[in-house]
C-alpha positions in Angstrom: 0.6 11.1 -33.5 0.6 8.3 -31.0 1.9 8.6 -27.4 5.3 7.1 -26.6 5.0 3.7 -25.1 5.1 3.5 -21.3 8.4 2.0 -20.1 8.1 -1.3 -18.5 8.3 -1.6 -14.7 9.0 -4.3 -12.2 7.6 -4.0 -8.6 9.8 -6.3 -6.5 8.2 -7.1 -3.2 10.7 -8.5 -0.7 10.4 -9.4 3.0 10.2 -12.3 5.4 7.8 -15.2 5.0 4.4 -13.9 6.2 5.3 -10.2 5.6 2.4 -9.8 3.2 4.1 -10.2 -0.2 1.5 -12.4 -1.8 -1.5 -10.5 -0.2 -0.1 -7.2 -1.5 0.8 -8.6 -4.9 -2.7 -10.0 -5.4 -4.3 -6.7 -4.5 -1.8 -4.7 -6.6 -2.3 -7.0 -9.7 -6.1 -6.8 -9.4 -5.9 -3.0 -9.4 -3.5 -2.8 -12.3 -5.5 -5.3 -14.4 -8.7 -3.4 -13.6 -7.0 -0.4 -15.2 -6.4 -2.4 -18.3 -2.7 -3.0 -17.6 -1.7 -6.6 -18.1 0.7 -7.9 -15.4 3.1 -10.8 -15.2 3.4 -12.2 -11.7 6.5 -13.9 -10.6 5.8 -15.4 -7.2 8.8 -17.0 -5.5 7.0 -20.2 -4.6 5.6 -20.6 -8.1 8.9 -19.8 -9.8 10.6 -22.4 -7.5 8.0 -25.0 -8.7 8.3 -24.3 -12.5 11.6 -22.6 -13.2 13.9 -23.5 -10.3 12.6 -26.9 -9.2 16.1 -28.3 -9.1 17.4 -25.7 -6.7 18.0 -26.2 -3.0 17.8 -23.4 -0.4 21.5 -22.9 -0.1 22.7 -19.2 -0.5 24.1 -19.9 -4.0 20.8 -21.5 -5.1 18.7 -18.7 -3.5 20.8 -16.1 -5.4 20.5 -18.1 -8.6 16.7 -18.2 -8.2 16.6 -14.4 -7.7 18.9 -13.9 -10.8 16.4 -16.0 -12.9 13.5 -13.9 -11.6 15.4 -10.7 -12.5 16.2 -12.0 -15.9 12.6 -12.9 -16.7 11.4 -9.6 -15.3 13.9 -7.8 -17.4 12.7 -9.5 -20.6 9.1 -8.6 -19.9 10.0 -5.0 -19.0 12.0 -4.8 -22.2 8.7 -5.0 -24.1 6.9 -2.4 -22.0 5.4 -5.0 -19.6 4.5 -4.7 -16.0 5.9 -7.4 -13.6 5.1 -7.9 -9.9 7.6 -10.1 -8.1 6.8 -11.5 -4.6 9.9 -13.3 -3.3 11.7 -13.4 0.1 14.9 -12.6 -1.7 16.9 -12.5 1.5 20.3 -11.3 0.2 21.2 -7.8 -0.9 23.6 -8.7 -3.6 21.1 -10.9 -5.4 18.3 -8.2 -5.2 20.8 -5.7 -6.7 21.6 -8.1 -9.5 17.9 -8.4 -10.3 17.7 -4.6 -10.2 20.5 -4.3 -12.8 18.9 -6.9 -15.1 15.6 -5.0 -15.0 17.0 -1.5 -15.2 18.8 -2.3 -18.6 15.3 -2.2 -20.0 12.9 -0.3 -17.6 12.1 0.7 -14.1 12.7 -1.3 -10.9 10.7 -0.5 -7.8 12.0 -2.4 -4.8 9.4 -2.6 -2.0 10.7 -3.8 1.4 7.9 -5.2 3.5 9.6 -4.6 6.8 7.0 -6.5 8.9 8.5 -7.5 12.2 9.5 -11.2 12.6 7.1 -11.7 15.5 4.1 -10.6 13.4 5.3 -12.8 10.5 5.5 -15.8 12.9 1.9 -15.0 14.2 0.6 -15.0 10.6 2.4 -18.2 9.6 -0.5 -20.2 8.1 1.9 -23.0 6.8 3.6 -23.6 10.1 7.0 -23.0 8.6 8.4 -20.9 11.5 7.4 -23.5 14.0 9.2 -26.2 11.9 12.3 -24.0 11.5 12.4 -23.4 15.3 12.1 -27.1 16.0 14.9 -27.8 13.5 12.6 -29.6 11.1 13.5 -27.0 8.5 17.3 -26.5 9.0 17.7 -23.3 6.9 15.0 -20.7 7.2 15.1 -17.0 6.6 14.7 -15.0 9.8 15.3 -18.0 12.1 18.5 -19.8 11.1 19.4 -17.8 8.0 19.7 -14.0 7.8 17.5 -11.6 6.0 19.5 -8.6 4.8 17.3 -5.5 4.7 17.6 -3.6 1.4 19.8 -0.6 1.3 18.1 1.0 -1.6 14.4 0.3 -1.4 12.1 2.7 -3.2 9.4 2.0 -0.5 9.6 0.5 3.0 6.2 -0.6 4.3 5.5 -2.4 7.6 2.2 -4.3 7.0 1.6 -4.7 10.7 0.8 -1.0 10.9 -0.1 -0.1 7.3 -3.5 -1.3 6.0 -3.5 -3.3 2.7 -5.3 -0.5 0.7 -2.7 2.1 1.8 0.2 -0.2 1.0 -1.2 -0.8 -2.4 -1.9 2.9 -3.0 1.7 3.8 -2.1 3.1 1.2 -4.5 0.7 2.3 -7.2 1.8 6.0 -6.8 5.4 4.9 -7.2 4.6 2.7 -10.2 2.6 5.5 -11.9 5.3 8.1 -11.3 7.0 8.5 -14.7 
């Protein structure tokens, strides 16, 4: 008799630019893969390059991008896969739509990286916040465009006070909970 297949799961990391999404995603994926669990990564910047290159940063296009990510994640989860999403996903309705697309087929774990704006700006290796504050980037989440904190996050982690290892351990505990 074989064990029932593990249901698929999507870990959706959301937060401001510089909140730690990619850093946590990289560490989480490394740990999952070391345990023999293949992972599909949907990084917001990479998805924009390959799947949503025609989209602007209008609210409608940001929502469409998150719907696309949710649909792809749902398809992977349908087959028992594990997905890690790292996307700003600033709007609550779009995140909830992604949740619904995934939950048709498996689990959805929303992780809000609630790192304060000041810390995110200090970490800004690309200089995006400075460009947004100078007006060079007219629409930028956290500066000239809102970030709506999630109402139903399974986990809330402030990476300015929670070390990387602890953040990943908390997420793994949630993922491994059946």
